[in-house]
C-alpha positions in Angstrom: -3.2 8.9 -10.4 -4.6 7.6 -7.2 -3.1 5.1 -4.9 -4.1 3.0 -1.9 -1.6 1.8 0.7 -2.8 -0.8 3.2 -0.6 -0.4 6.3 -0.2 -0.9 10.0 1.7 1.1 12.7 5.4 0.4 13.0 5.8 -1.0 9.5 9.0 0.3 7.9 8.1 -0.9 4.4 4.7 0.9 4.7 6.5 4.1 5.7 8.9 3.7 2.7 6.0 3.2 0.3 4.3 6.3 1.6 7.5 8.3 1.3 8.0 7.1 -2.2 4.6 8.3 -3.2 5.2 11.7 -1.5 8.6 12.0 -3.3 6.8 11.4 -6.6 4.0 13.8 -5.8 1.3 11.1 -5.9 -1.6 11.3 -3.5 -2.5 8.2 -1.7 -5.2 6.9 0.7 -3.8 5.1 3.7 -5.9 2.2 4.9 -4.3 1.6 8.3 -5.3 -1.7 10.0 -5.1 0.0 13.4 -7.3 2.9 12.5 -10.7 2.0 11.1 -9.7 -0.7 8.6 -9.8 -4.5 9.4 -7.7 -7.5 8.3 -10.9 -8.9 6.8 -11.3 -5.8 4.6 -7.7 -6.2 3.5 -8.2 -9.9 2.6 -11.3 -8.9 0.6 -9.1 -6.5 -1.4 -6.1 -8.9 -1.5 -7.1 -12.5 -0.9 -4.2 -14.3 0.7 -2.3 -11.2 1.7 0.3 -12.1 4.4 1.9 -8.8 5.0 1.6 -5.0 4.5 1.9 -2.8 2.7 -0.4 -3.9 0.0 -0.5 -1.3 -2.7 -2.9 -0.3 -5.5 -2.5 2.4 -8.1 -5.5 3.4 -10.2 -7.4 0.3 -9.1 -4.5 -1.9 -10.3 -3.0 -4.2 -7.7 0.7 -3.6 -7.5 1.7 -5.7 -4.4 4.3 -5.0 -1.7 6.8 -2.2 -1.4 9.3 -4.2 -3.5 6.7 -4.5 -6.3 6.1 -0.7 -6.0 9.8 0.0 -6.5 9.9 -2.3 -9.6 6.7 -0.7 -10.9 8.3 2.8 -10.9 11.6 1.4 -12.4 9.9 0.0 -15.5 
């Protein structure tokens, strides 16, 4: 299982999403908007995104941190 977390510094929901992946032993790639990634690239991946985190698992769009929690509770 591979995951991508679009994030930015100071985002508590981003930190909670990364912690949740770590607790579940799932490796993730962080795409930080302050460190080499742009808002334009985020919008190419998730048209209409208005917040971070934006999360993908195995190339499937999951959504925000709340959607991630729901995904794992299914």
